[in-house]
N, C-alpha and C positions, 0 to 999 in steps of 0.2 A: 578135521575139526568139528567138534560137538555144536548141534545147531544151536545151543543156547549161547554159545559165544560167537555166533555170526553177528558181523556189523552191516548194517543197511543203511543205505543213503539215498533221499528221495530228490529228483530235481524236476522241479513242476515248470512248466512254462503255459502262459495264456491265462484263462480268464479264472472268476473269482469260484465257478464252479469247480474247475479243474482242482484249486488248491483247497475246495472243502472235500472233495473226495480224497485228495492226498492225505489229509488229516485222517480221516477213517481209515486208510488202508496202513498209514504207520501205526496207529494203533492196532490193528489185526496181527500185523509182521510181530510187535512187539508181544502179544499174545503166543505167537507161534515161538518165541524163543530168540527172535532178534533182540539187538540193540541197535537203537538209532545212533550211527555215527556221526562225529562234530566234523568240523573243517580239517582236521588233521589226522594222519594214519592210514593205515590200509584199510579197506573196504571188501567187504565178501560180496556185494550186490550191490547193484546201482538200479533204482527204480525210476524210469524216465516216464513222467505223465506229459503228455504231447499236445501240441495244438497243430491246427491246420487251418486256420481261418484264410492265409495267404500263402502263396507260392515261397515268398520269402521267408515265411514261419517254417515250412517243410524244409527249407536249406538250414534254417537255424536247428532245428531237431537234428538233422545228420550231422552237424557241426559239432552239437556237444556229444553227442553218442561217440562220434571219434575221437573227441578230445577226452573223455573218461575212459576209454579203452588205451589210448596212447599213456596215459598218466596214472592206469591203473590196470596193466595187461593181465594181472590175475585174475580181476572181479570178473563176475559174470554179469550182463544186463538185461534186464526187462524194460521191455518196451511198452506202453500201454496207451490206452486213450485216442484221441482223434486220428493224429497221423498213421498209429498204428491201426485204427481201422481201414484208412485210406489206402494204406500201402505196404501192409504187412510183408508180402512177398519180399518186396526191395530191402525192406528193414534186416529181414532176417538174415541177409547175406552181409551185412555190415560185421566186422571182427567184433567179436565179444557178446555179441547178443545171443542170448539163450531163450529168452520167450518174448513172443510178440503177444500181446492181447488187445483185441477191439472193446468197444466201449459197451458191447452186452457181456463181456465176461471180467471187464478189468477188476471188478470189486470182489471176484472170487481170487484174487491174485495169491492169497493163500495157499488155497487149496492146489493151484495150478504150481505154487513153487515144491510142494510136497510130492507132485506126480514127476515135476521135472527130475529129481534126486534120482528115480526109475530110469531115466532114457539119458542116452547119451544123443548128442548133436542139439538143435534147438527145435522149438516148437512156436507154430504161428495158428492163431485162435481167432480167428475174427468172422464170427457166425451172423448171419442177420437177426435183427431185432425183433424180440417179440412184442406185442400188441398188451395193452390192457396195463392195470396198476404193477406196481412194482414195488419191493422193499429194498431198503439201503441194512446192512449190519449195524445193530447198536452196540457198542464197542466201550466197557468203562475203559479207566486208565489201567495201565498195567501196574500189576504189584510184583514187588520183589522182596526176599527176605531182610529182615534187619540183621545184625549181628546176633541176637539171639534167636535168631531160624524163624521168627514171625512173620507173616506176610504184612507189608504195610501198604497203602496206595500212596503211589510217587506225586507229588502234589505239583503241578506245572500251571504257573500263572495264565489265563486266558480270561480278558474282560469283554471282548464282542467276538461272536463265533457265527458262521452261516449255518444254516440248516435248508439241506435240499428238499425241496417238496415237488420238484418237476424236471423232466428232460426232455430233450428231442422239440421238434416243431413241425406244425402242419402249413408255416405260412408260405414258405418258398420265394423268400425273396431272390431275384435274379444274380447277386452279386455273392450268395450266402452258399457255403458249403455244409452249413451245420446238419441240414435235414440228412444228408448223407452220411455224414460223420457220427451222428447221434442218433439219427432215425427219426421217426414220426412222434409227436407228442405222446407223452406218458407222464402219467401221476404216481406219486408215491402214497401207499396206503397210510389212510388218516390217522389209523392207530398205531402204526408203525412211526409215523415222523411224531406223532405226540410222545412215545416211548423215549425217542432220542431227546426230545425238547425238554422232558422230565429229567432226564440224567444229566443234561445241560445246566438245569438250573440245581441239581444235587452238588454239581462242582462250581457251584458260586459265578457261572456265567452271568454278566448284568445285561448285554444286550444281545437279541438273537435277531439275525440277519437273513430273511427268507430269500433264498435263490433258487435258481433255475435256468432253463433256456427261454421260456415263455411262462411265467409264473401266473399272469393274468388269466390264462385260461383253465386254471385248475378247475377240475370236475370229478371228484371220485367218492360213489356210493353216495351222491348227494349233497357233499361238502362242495365247497368252492373256497377262494382264496378268503373272503371275507369270514367264512367259518374258521379256517386257520388262524386268522388275527385274533380274533375273538375266543378262543380255545387257550390261547398262548397268555392274552390278556387276564385269564383266570388264574393261571399259574402261580404259586408262590415263587418268587426268584426272580425272574427278570424282570429289569425295571424299565426297560426300552424293547419296541419290536421296530424293526426297520426293513422296509420292502427294497431291494435292490432293482434294478434295472426292469422296468413294465412299459410294454408296448403301448403306446396310446389308445389303441382301438379297445383295448382288454381293461381299462382302468374300471373296477366295477363300482356300482353305485353305493353309495354309504362309505365309500373309505375316506373321502375329505370331511364326512361328518363325525368319523372316529378320530381324524387328526386334529378337530377343533375341538374335542371333548378332554377337558384338562385330567379328567380322572383316567382317560384312557393311555395305554402304554404305547401306543402306535406314534411315532415322531413325527412332526411336519416335515416329511422329505419324499421326494418323486425325481426320481431320474427317467426322462420320457426321451427315449430315441426320437430325433426329427429327421436324419440323414440327409434333407435336402429341402430348402426353401423355394424350390421350382415343381408345381403340379406336376409339369411336362417330366422331368427328373424323377419324381415320386412314384409315377405311372410305369415308367420304363424299369424302375426298382421292383415294381410289383409289390410297393406299401400300401397299406388298407386304409390310407386316410388323405385327405385332403389337407393344404396349406391352412385353409381356413378352420377345418376342423381341428386341427393340432392347436393351432391359436387360440380356440375356445377352450381346449381342454386346458391347456396351461393357466388363460385368464381367468377361467373360474377357480381353478386352484388358489391362486394369487389373490382373490377377492375372499374366498371363503376362510383360507386357512392364513391366521396370524403368523409371521417370522418365517413362514414357509421357505425353503431353499429346492429348487428347480434346477436339474442338470441336465444335458441332454449329450447324445451323440452325433455327430456330425460327419458325413462322407464328402470329399473335394474330389474331383477330376473324374466323376462317373463318366462312363463313355457319353461322348456328344455333348457335355454339359459347356454352354458357350459362356462367355463372359458376363452376359446378362443375366444369365440363368445363378452364376456364381454369385452375382450383386444380389439377387432377391435372396439367396439363402442369407448371405452377410447383413442384409438391412434386417430380415426376419430375426435373426438373432440379436441384432442392437436393438430393437424395438421391443421384445418380448421380454418380460420380469424372471429372465433366466440367468442364473448366478455364474454358471461354467458351462463348459462342452468341452467335451473328450472327441477331438479330432481325428478322423483317420482317412489318411492319403489312400485313393483308390489304389488296388492293387488286381491286377489280372488273376483270375484263380481257376487254374484249369478243372473243367467238369460243371461250370457255373453257366448259366445262360448268357450272363453279361461279357464273359470271355467272349463268345461270338458276334458282338455287337462292334459294329463298324465306330469310325470316329473315337479309336483309343486316344487321348490326350498324352502330350509329351509330359515326361516325368518332372522336369524342371517347372514345367506351368503349374502342375501339382503341389509340387512341393512349396510355390510360392504363394500358392493360393492357401493352401494348410498354415503357412507361417502366419497370414493375415487372419486367419480367425484365430489362432493359438495366441497373438498378441490380444484381440479383442477378448478372448477368453481372461486373459488375465486382468484385463481394465476391469472388466466386469466384477470379476471375483472381488477385486480388491475394491471396488466400489461399495458391495455389498457388505465387507468387513469393515470399511470407514463407519458405516451407520450402526454398528456395535459397539464403538467406543463410547465408554461413558457408562454401557449397560452392565448390568450383572448376570450372567449366564450359568445355568446348571452343567459343570465339566464332569464327564465321565471319564477318570485317568486309567491310562493304559501303561505307560510305562516312565521308570526313572531310570536315566543313564547316568554312567560312571561319574559325571562331571556335576551330576545332581539336579540338572535340569529334567524338567517332568512336563507331559503333554497329555493332551486327550481330545475330546470332541464334544461339542455342543449335541443337543438335539438335532439341530438341522446340519449336522455335518461340519461345524466350523472347526479347524483344529486349533487349540489353546495351549501356549507353551507359558509356563509360569516366569516371570522376570527375574527370579531369585530363588535360591536354594533355602529354604525353611527348616531343612533338615527331617521334615516329615515326609514320609512316602506314602504318596496318595493312592497309589497303585490299587484299581479295581474298585475306588472310591467316587462316588458324585457330591461334588462338593460346590459350594457358588463362587464363581472367579467374577471380579470388576474387570471389563478390557478396558486397558490402558492405550495401546497403540498397535500399528501395523507390522507385522513382518512381510516377508516375501511367502506368498501362499497361505499365511497363516496369521493369527494374532497373539499378542502376549496382554497377560495379565496378571493380578494378584487375588489369593484368597480372601474372602472377607470374613473368614470364620477366623 
Protein backbone atom coordinates (compact mmCIF):
# COMPACT_ATOMS: atom_id res chain seq x y z
CA UNK A 1 0.00 0.00 0.00
CA UNK A 2 1.35 3.41 -0.90
CA UNK A 3 2.12 5.64 2.03
CA UNK A 4 -0.20 8.38 0.75
CA UNK A 5 -3.18 6.10 1.20
CA UNK A 6 -2.42 4.87 4.70
CA UNK A 7 -5.00 5.59 7.36
CA UNK A 8 -3.96 6.53 10.89
CA UNK A 9 -6.10 6.98 13.98
CA UNK A 10 -5.08 8.46 17.33
CA UNK A 11 -6.37 7.34 20.71
CA UNK A 12 -5.44 9.78 23.48
CA UNK A 13 -5.78 9.14 27.20
CA UNK A 14 -5.12 11.47 30.09
CA UNK A 15 -4.36 15.14 30.45
CA UNK A 16 -4.74 18.27 28.34
CA UNK A 17 -1.03 18.15 27.57
CA UNK A 18 -1.40 14.72 25.96
CA UNK A 19 -4.23 16.00 23.76
CA UNK A 20 -2.14 19.04 22.79
CA UNK A 21 0.75 16.80 21.73
CA UNK A 22 -1.60 14.50 19.82
CA UNK A 23 -2.82 17.41 17.73
CA UNK A 24 0.75 18.25 16.72
CA UNK A 25 1.47 14.61 15.88
CA UNK A 26 -1.66 14.36 13.76
CA UNK A 27 -0.43 17.24 11.65
CA UNK A 28 2.98 15.62 11.42
CA UNK A 29 1.53 12.37 10.06
CA UNK A 30 -0.66 14.22 7.57
CA UNK A 31 2.45 15.96 6.22
CA UNK A 32 4.03 12.51 5.90
CA UNK A 33 1.17 11.33 3.69
CA UNK A 34 -1.18 9.63 6.14
CA UNK A 35 -4.88 10.35 6.23
CA UNK A 36 -6.60 10.58 9.58
CA UNK A 37 -9.28 7.93 9.80
CA UNK A 38 -12.80 8.49 11.04
CA UNK A 39 -14.73 6.10 13.22
CA UNK A 40 -15.49 3.63 10.45
CA UNK A 41 -13.44 1.42 8.15
CA UNK A 42 -10.06 -0.22 8.30
CA UNK A 43 -7.07 1.51 9.85
CA UNK A 44 -3.41 0.90 8.99
CA UNK A 45 -1.89 2.55 12.07
CA UNK A 46 -3.19 3.25 15.56
CA UNK A 47 -1.26 5.68 17.75
CA UNK A 48 -2.08 5.34 21.44
CA UNK A 49 -0.93 8.34 23.48
CA UNK A 50 -0.91 6.97 27.01
CA UNK A 51 -1.33 8.15 30.59
CA UNK A 52 0.23 6.56 33.68
CA UNK A 53 -0.98 8.70 36.59
CA UNK A 54 -2.64 5.72 38.32
CA UNK A 55 -2.28 1.96 38.25
CA UNK A 56 -5.87 1.80 36.97
CA UNK A 57 -4.77 4.10 34.17
CA UNK A 58 -2.06 1.62 33.18
CA UNK A 59 -4.68 -1.13 33.02
CA UNK A 60 -6.89 1.08 30.86
CA UNK A 61 -4.00 1.58 28.44
CA UNK A 62 -3.50 -2.17 28.10
CA UNK A 63 -7.22 -2.78 27.71
CA UNK A 64 -7.40 -0.26 24.87
CA UNK A 65 -4.39 -1.74 23.07
CA UNK A 66 -5.87 -5.25 23.29
CA UNK A 67 -9.23 -3.97 22.04
CA UNK A 68 -7.66 -2.21 19.05
CA UNK A 69 -5.74 -5.34 18.05
CA UNK A 70 -8.79 -7.53 18.46
CA UNK A 71 -10.95 -5.27 16.25
CA UNK A 72 -8.18 -4.43 13.74
CA UNK A 73 -5.71 -7.36 13.73
CA UNK A 74 -4.07 -6.13 10.52
CA UNK A 75 -3.20 -2.68 11.93
CA UNK A 76 0.13 -1.66 13.41
CA UNK A 77 -0.01 -0.06 16.84
CA UNK A 78 2.38 2.62 18.07
CA UNK A 79 2.25 3.24 21.81
CA UNK A 80 3.69 6.54 22.98
CA UNK A 81 3.82 8.79 26.02
CA UNK A 82 3.88 8.34 29.78
CA UNK A 83 2.97 4.66 30.13
CA UNK A 84 5.29 3.84 27.23
CA UNK A 85 8.09 5.59 29.12
CA UNK A 86 7.44 3.64 32.31
CA UNK A 87 6.70 0.13 31.02
CA UNK A 88 7.92 -0.03 27.43
CA UNK A 89 9.19 -3.62 27.43
CA UNK A 90 5.90 -4.99 28.73
CA UNK A 91 3.95 -3.04 26.13
CA UNK A 92 6.20 -4.26 23.31
CA UNK A 93 5.14 -7.85 23.99
CA UNK A 94 1.46 -7.09 23.41
CA UNK A 95 0.01 -8.35 20.07
CA UNK A 96 -0.10 -5.74 17.34
CA UNK A 97 2.40 -3.34 18.93
CA UNK A 98 5.16 -2.39 16.48
CA UNK A 99 6.56 0.74 18.08
CA UNK A 100 6.93 2.04 21.64
CA UNK A 101 8.15 5.61 22.16
CA UNK A 102 8.76 7.28 25.51
CA UNK A 103 8.17 10.97 26.10
CA UNK A 104 11.65 12.02 25.04
CA UNK A 105 11.06 10.60 21.54
CA UNK A 106 7.31 10.65 20.96
CA UNK A 107 7.31 14.00 19.13
CA UNK A 108 9.62 12.33 16.57
CA UNK A 109 6.93 9.77 15.76
CA UNK A 110 6.99 10.47 11.99
CA UNK A 111 10.72 9.79 11.72
CA UNK A 112 10.44 6.57 13.72
CA UNK A 113 7.59 5.32 11.53
CA UNK A 114 9.77 5.78 8.46
CA UNK A 115 12.59 3.82 10.10
CA UNK A 116 10.14 1.14 11.23
CA UNK A 117 9.44 0.18 7.61
CA UNK A 118 13.05 -0.99 7.36
CA UNK A 119 12.77 -3.35 10.33
CA UNK A 120 10.89 -6.50 11.12
CA UNK A 121 9.42 -6.98 14.55
CA UNK A 122 8.98 -4.06 16.90
CA UNK A 123 11.09 -1.28 18.41
CA UNK A 124 11.17 0.12 21.95
CA UNK A 125 12.75 3.57 22.33
CA UNK A 126 12.55 5.07 25.82
CA UNK A 127 15.75 7.07 26.41
CA UNK A 128 16.36 9.17 29.50
CA UNK A 129 15.37 12.82 29.39
CA UNK A 130 17.63 15.61 28.21
CA UNK A 131 17.82 18.74 30.34
CA UNK A 132 17.64 22.24 28.96
CA UNK A 133 15.13 23.95 26.70
CA UNK A 134 13.27 22.07 24.00
CA UNK A 135 11.45 22.79 20.77
CA UNK A 136 8.18 21.40 19.46
CA UNK A 137 7.48 20.94 15.73
CA UNK A 138 5.48 23.83 14.29
CA UNK A 139 3.41 22.29 11.52
CA UNK A 140 0.78 24.04 9.41
CA UNK A 141 -2.41 22.31 8.38
CA UNK A 142 -1.94 19.70 5.68
CA UNK A 143 -2.63 20.74 2.12
CA UNK A 144 -4.00 18.50 -0.59
CA UNK A 145 -4.55 18.83 -4.29
CA UNK A 146 -7.93 20.02 -5.48
CA UNK A 147 -9.55 18.65 -8.65
CA UNK A 148 -7.44 20.99 -10.78
CA UNK A 149 -4.17 19.80 -9.29
CA UNK A 150 -3.59 22.93 -7.17
CA UNK A 151 -2.65 22.81 -3.53
CA UNK A 152 -5.15 24.14 -1.04
CA UNK A 153 -5.10 24.32 2.74
CA UNK A 154 -7.55 22.04 4.48
CA UNK A 155 -9.77 24.28 6.61
CA UNK A 156 -10.52 22.84 10.03
CA UNK A 157 -12.51 24.77 12.59
CA UNK A 158 -10.77 25.45 15.90
CA UNK A 159 -11.81 28.17 18.32
CA UNK A 160 -9.66 27.36 21.33
CA UNK A 161 -6.39 25.47 21.35
CA UNK A 162 -3.55 24.74 23.76
CA UNK A 163 0.01 25.96 23.44
CA UNK A 164 2.59 23.78 25.18
CA UNK A 165 5.25 25.88 26.92
CA UNK A 166 6.75 23.48 29.46
CA UNK A 167 7.18 19.80 30.30
CA UNK A 168 8.23 17.71 33.30
CA UNK A 169 8.33 18.68 36.97
CA UNK A 170 10.86 19.16 39.78
CA UNK A 171 8.39 19.24 42.67
CA UNK A 172 8.36 15.49 43.42
CA UNK A 173 4.99 15.26 45.20
CA UNK A 174 4.84 11.93 47.01
CA UNK A 175 1.76 10.67 45.13
CA UNK A 176 2.92 11.65 41.63
CA UNK A 177 4.75 9.61 38.99
CA UNK A 178 5.05 12.47 36.47
CA UNK A 179 8.69 13.43 37.26
CA UNK A 180 9.61 9.86 36.26
CA UNK A 181 7.25 9.60 33.29
CA UNK A 182 7.98 13.06 31.84
CA UNK A 183 11.29 13.91 33.48
CA UNK A 184 12.39 16.99 35.34
CA UNK A 185 11.15 20.44 34.42
CA UNK A 186 12.12 21.68 30.97
CA UNK A 187 11.04 24.82 29.16
CA UNK A 188 10.15 25.39 25.55
CA UNK A 189 12.30 27.75 23.54
CA UNK A 190 10.53 31.12 23.52
CA UNK A 191 11.02 31.80 19.81
CA UNK A 192 9.73 28.32 18.97
CA UNK A 193 6.53 28.68 21.01
CA UNK A 194 5.89 32.16 19.59
CA UNK A 195 6.29 30.75 16.10
CA UNK A 196 3.49 28.28 16.83
CA UNK A 197 1.39 31.03 18.41
CA UNK A 198 1.66 33.11 15.23
CA UNK A 199 0.65 30.06 13.17
CA UNK A 200 -2.42 29.61 15.38
CA UNK A 201 -3.32 33.25 14.80
CA UNK A 202 -3.03 32.73 11.05
CA UNK A 203 -5.45 29.82 11.43
CA UNK A 204 -7.97 32.12 13.16
CA UNK A 205 -7.75 30.57 16.62
CA UNK A 206 -9.52 32.95 19.00
CA UNK A 207 -8.32 31.60 22.35
CA UNK A 208 -4.88 30.26 23.29
CA UNK A 209 -4.54 28.15 26.45
CA UNK A 210 -1.05 27.89 27.96
CA UNK A 211 -0.37 24.35 29.06
CA UNK A 212 2.36 22.15 30.50
CA UNK A 213 3.02 20.13 33.64
CA UNK A 214 4.17 23.03 35.83
CA UNK A 215 3.88 26.19 33.74
CA UNK A 216 4.36 28.69 36.56
CA UNK A 217 8.04 27.74 36.81
CA UNK A 218 8.78 28.76 33.19
CA UNK A 219 12.27 30.31 32.86
CA UNK A 220 13.98 30.27 29.47
CA UNK A 221 16.66 32.65 28.27
CA UNK A 222 15.51 35.40 30.63
CA UNK A 223 11.81 34.93 29.82
CA UNK A 224 9.14 33.90 32.33
CA UNK A 225 5.42 33.12 32.19
CA UNK A 226 4.44 36.80 32.26
CA UNK A 227 6.71 37.47 29.29
CA UNK A 228 4.88 34.78 27.31
CA UNK A 229 1.49 36.18 28.27
CA UNK A 230 2.48 39.71 27.26
CA UNK A 231 4.01 38.54 23.99
CA UNK A 232 0.79 36.71 23.11
CA UNK A 233 -1.22 39.79 24.08
CA UNK A 234 0.69 41.85 21.53
CA UNK A 235 -0.08 39.44 18.69
CA UNK A 236 -2.83 40.30 16.27
CA UNK A 237 -5.34 37.48 16.28
CA UNK A 238 -6.12 35.82 19.59
CA UNK A 239 -8.89 37.50 21.54
CA UNK A 240 -8.27 35.54 24.72
CA UNK A 241 -5.30 34.08 26.59
CA UNK A 242 -6.03 31.51 29.28
CA UNK A 243 -3.76 29.81 31.80
CA UNK A 244 -4.40 26.14 32.42
CA UNK A 245 -3.66 24.61 35.83
CA UNK A 246 -0.93 26.42 37.76
CA UNK A 247 0.68 25.49 41.09
CA UNK A 248 -0.34 27.87 43.92
CA UNK A 249 3.28 28.49 44.92
CA UNK A 250 4.27 29.53 41.38
CA UNK A 251 1.68 32.19 40.50
CA UNK A 252 3.87 35.13 39.41
CA UNK A 253 3.56 38.68 40.68
CA UNK A 254 1.64 40.76 38.18
CA UNK A 255 -0.68 38.11 36.84
CA UNK A 256 -3.74 39.41 38.71
CA UNK A 257 -3.03 42.95 37.50
CA UNK A 258 -3.19 41.72 33.92
CA UNK A 259 -6.50 40.02 34.61
CA UNK A 260 -7.95 43.26 35.98
CA UNK A 261 -6.79 45.24 32.92
CA UNK A 262 -9.83 45.39 30.61
CA UNK A 263 -7.52 45.90 27.63
CA UNK A 264 -5.43 42.80 28.34
CA UNK A 265 -6.36 39.52 26.68
CA UNK A 266 -5.60 37.41 29.78
CA UNK A 267 -8.96 36.15 31.05
CA UNK A 268 -10.10 36.15 34.71
CA UNK A 269 -9.57 32.46 35.38
CA UNK A 270 -7.29 30.48 37.70
CA UNK A 271 -7.12 26.75 38.34
CA UNK A 272 -5.10 26.31 41.55
CA UNK A 273 -4.74 22.71 42.79
CA UNK A 274 -5.14 22.46 46.57
CA UNK A 275 -5.12 18.63 46.98
CA UNK A 276 -5.95 18.79 50.72
CA UNK A 277 -7.22 21.16 53.40
CA UNK A 278 -5.04 19.54 56.06
CA UNK A 279 -1.51 20.81 56.67
CA UNK A 280 -0.52 17.37 57.92
CA UNK A 281 -1.64 15.71 54.68
CA UNK A 282 -0.06 18.47 52.57
CA UNK A 283 3.27 17.78 54.29
CA UNK A 284 2.93 14.04 53.62
CA UNK A 285 2.15 14.87 50.00
CA UNK A 286 5.29 17.09 49.91
CA UNK A 287 3.26 20.04 48.64
CA UNK A 288 5.00 23.42 48.78
CA UNK A 289 2.43 25.52 50.62
CA UNK A 290 0.31 25.52 53.75
CA UNK A 291 -3.47 25.75 53.96
CA UNK A 292 -3.13 29.36 55.14
CA UNK A 293 -0.89 30.27 52.20
CA UNK A 294 -3.28 28.64 49.73
CA UNK A 295 -6.30 30.42 51.20
CA UNK A 296 -4.45 33.75 51.01
CA UNK A 297 -3.70 33.19 47.31
CA UNK A 298 -7.37 32.46 46.57
CA UNK A 299 -8.67 35.42 48.58
CA UNK A 300 -6.20 37.79 46.88
CA UNK A 301 -7.38 36.71 43.46
CA UNK A 302 -11.03 36.95 44.48
CA UNK A 303 -10.62 40.47 45.90
CA UNK A 304 -8.55 41.89 43.05
CA UNK A 305 -10.18 40.39 39.95
CA UNK A 306 -13.83 41.06 39.26
CA UNK A 307 -15.82 38.03 38.08
CA UNK A 308 -12.83 35.70 38.37
CA UNK A 309 -13.51 31.97 38.23
CA UNK A 310 -11.27 29.88 40.50
CA UNK A 311 -11.13 26.12 40.21
CA UNK A 312 -9.07 23.50 41.98
CA UNK A 313 -8.01 19.86 42.16
CA UNK A 314 -8.48 17.92 45.37
CA UNK A 315 -7.40 14.42 46.37
CA UNK A 316 -9.34 12.33 48.87
CA UNK A 317 -8.24 9.23 50.71
CA UNK A 318 -4.50 9.92 50.85
CA UNK A 319 -2.85 7.36 53.16
CA UNK A 320 -3.56 8.18 56.78
CA UNK A 321 -6.25 10.78 56.03
CA UNK A 322 -8.54 10.82 59.06
CA UNK A 323 -12.20 11.81 59.10
CA UNK A 324 -11.21 15.06 60.82
CA UNK A 325 -8.64 15.83 58.11
CA UNK A 326 -11.19 15.12 55.39
CA UNK A 327 -13.62 17.51 57.09
CA UNK A 328 -10.87 20.16 57.09
CA UNK A 329 -10.68 19.77 53.33
CA UNK A 330 -14.45 19.86 52.93
CA UNK A 331 -14.80 22.96 55.11
CA UNK A 332 -11.97 24.75 53.31
CA UNK A 333 -13.61 24.15 49.94
CA UNK A 334 -16.96 25.25 51.33
CA UNK A 335 -15.59 28.48 52.77
CA UNK A 336 -13.24 29.60 49.98
CA UNK A 337 -14.61 31.46 46.91
CA UNK A 338 -13.90 28.50 44.63
CA UNK A 339 -16.38 27.76 41.84
CA UNK A 340 -15.68 24.09 41.18
CA UNK A 341 -13.24 21.29 41.95
CA UNK A 342 -12.00 18.19 40.19
CA UNK A 343 -12.05 15.38 42.73
CA UNK A 344 -9.44 12.62 42.50
CA UNK A 345 -9.77 9.52 44.72
CA UNK A 346 -6.30 8.50 45.86
CA UNK A 347 -5.01 5.46 44.01
CA UNK A 348 -1.80 3.75 45.03
CA UNK A 349 0.75 4.16 42.24
CA UNK A 350 3.78 1.83 42.11
CA UNK A 351 7.01 3.79 42.05
CA UNK A 352 5.78 6.67 44.20
CA UNK A 353 6.75 7.30 47.86
CA UNK A 354 3.07 7.40 48.87
CA UNK A 355 2.69 3.74 47.96
CA UNK A 356 5.02 2.85 50.83
CA UNK A 357 3.04 4.80 53.42
CA UNK A 358 1.05 2.94 56.05
CA UNK A 359 -2.66 3.39 56.75
CA UNK A 360 -3.89 2.95 53.17
CA UNK A 361 -7.62 3.70 53.28
CA UNK A 362 -10.47 1.40 52.33
CA UNK A 363 -11.59 2.05 48.72
CA UNK A 364 -15.25 2.30 49.76
CA UNK A 365 -14.40 5.01 52.26
CA UNK A 366 -12.47 6.89 49.58
CA UNK A 367 -15.41 6.69 47.18
CA UNK A 368 -17.79 8.01 49.83
CA UNK A 369 -15.57 11.01 50.51
CA UNK A 370 -15.13 11.70 46.82
CA UNK A 371 -18.91 11.65 46.32
CA UNK A 372 -19.39 14.22 49.08
CA UNK A 373 -16.90 16.62 47.51
CA UNK A 374 -18.32 16.19 44.03
CA UNK A 375 -21.76 17.01 45.37
CA UNK A 376 -20.36 20.13 47.04
CA UNK A 377 -18.67 21.12 43.79
CA UNK A 378 -21.96 20.85 41.88
CA UNK A 379 -23.67 23.07 44.46
CA UNK A 380 -20.94 25.71 44.31
CA UNK A 381 -20.86 25.74 40.52
CA UNK A 382 -24.64 26.12 40.41
CA UNK A 383 -24.45 28.98 42.91
CA UNK A 384 -21.89 30.77 40.75
CA UNK A 385 -24.02 30.22 37.65
CA UNK A 386 -27.14 31.53 39.36
CA UNK A 387 -25.41 34.89 39.94
CA UNK A 388 -25.02 35.27 36.17
CA UNK A 389 -28.77 35.25 35.45
CA UNK A 390 -29.82 38.61 34.02
CA UNK A 391 -26.28 39.64 33.10
CA UNK A 392 -24.86 39.95 29.60
CA UNK A 393 -21.70 37.96 28.89
CA UNK A 394 -19.33 37.86 25.95
CA UNK A 395 -19.43 34.27 24.69
CA UNK A 396 -16.94 32.69 22.31
CA UNK A 397 -18.93 30.02 20.46
CA UNK A 398 -17.29 26.72 19.61
CA UNK A 399 -19.85 24.43 18.08
CA UNK A 400 -23.20 24.18 16.32
CA UNK A 401 -24.81 20.76 16.56
CA UNK A 402 -27.04 19.14 13.97
CA UNK A 403 -30.11 20.04 16.03
CA UNK A 404 -29.18 23.73 15.73
CA UNK A 405 -28.05 24.19 19.34
CA UNK A 406 -24.88 26.21 19.87
CA UNK A 407 -22.59 26.60 22.85
CA UNK A 408 -19.45 28.42 23.90
CA UNK A 409 -17.65 29.84 26.91
CA UNK A 410 -17.43 33.11 28.75
CA UNK A 411 -14.07 34.59 29.70
CA UNK A 412 -14.33 32.97 33.14
CA UNK A 413 -15.09 29.59 31.58
CA UNK A 414 -18.82 29.29 32.09
CA UNK A 415 -20.43 27.19 29.38
CA UNK A 416 -23.34 28.97 27.69
CA UNK A 417 -25.88 27.34 25.38
CA UNK A 418 -28.34 29.32 23.27
CA UNK A 419 -31.96 28.72 24.15
CA UNK A 420 -33.17 28.54 20.57
CA UNK A 421 -31.89 28.13 17.03
CA UNK A 422 -31.68 31.52 15.34
CA UNK A 423 -30.58 29.94 12.09
CA UNK A 424 -27.23 31.73 12.35
CA UNK A 425 -23.94 29.92 12.84
CA UNK A 426 -21.93 31.71 15.55
CA UNK A 427 -18.94 29.34 15.46
CA UNK A 428 -15.66 31.10 16.25
CA UNK A 429 -17.45 34.36 16.96
CA UNK A 430 -17.56 36.39 20.16
CA UNK A 431 -21.06 37.74 20.73
CA UNK A 432 -22.96 39.19 23.73
CA UNK A 433 -25.47 36.84 25.31
CA UNK A 434 -27.98 37.59 28.05
CA UNK A 435 -28.04 34.75 30.59
CA UNK A 436 -31.63 33.65 31.22
CA UNK A 437 -31.68 30.43 33.25
CA UNK A 438 -29.69 27.53 34.65
CA UNK A 439 -28.89 24.17 33.13
CA UNK A 440 -26.95 21.19 34.46
CA UNK A 441 -23.35 22.39 34.64
CA UNK A 442 -24.08 25.28 32.26
CA UNK A 443 -26.33 28.28 31.69
CA UNK A 444 -28.70 29.21 28.88
CA UNK A 445 -29.05 32.54 27.17
CA UNK A 446 -30.18 34.59 24.19
CA UNK A 447 -28.00 36.75 21.90
CA UNK A 448 -28.51 40.48 22.41
CA UNK A 449 -27.45 41.36 18.86
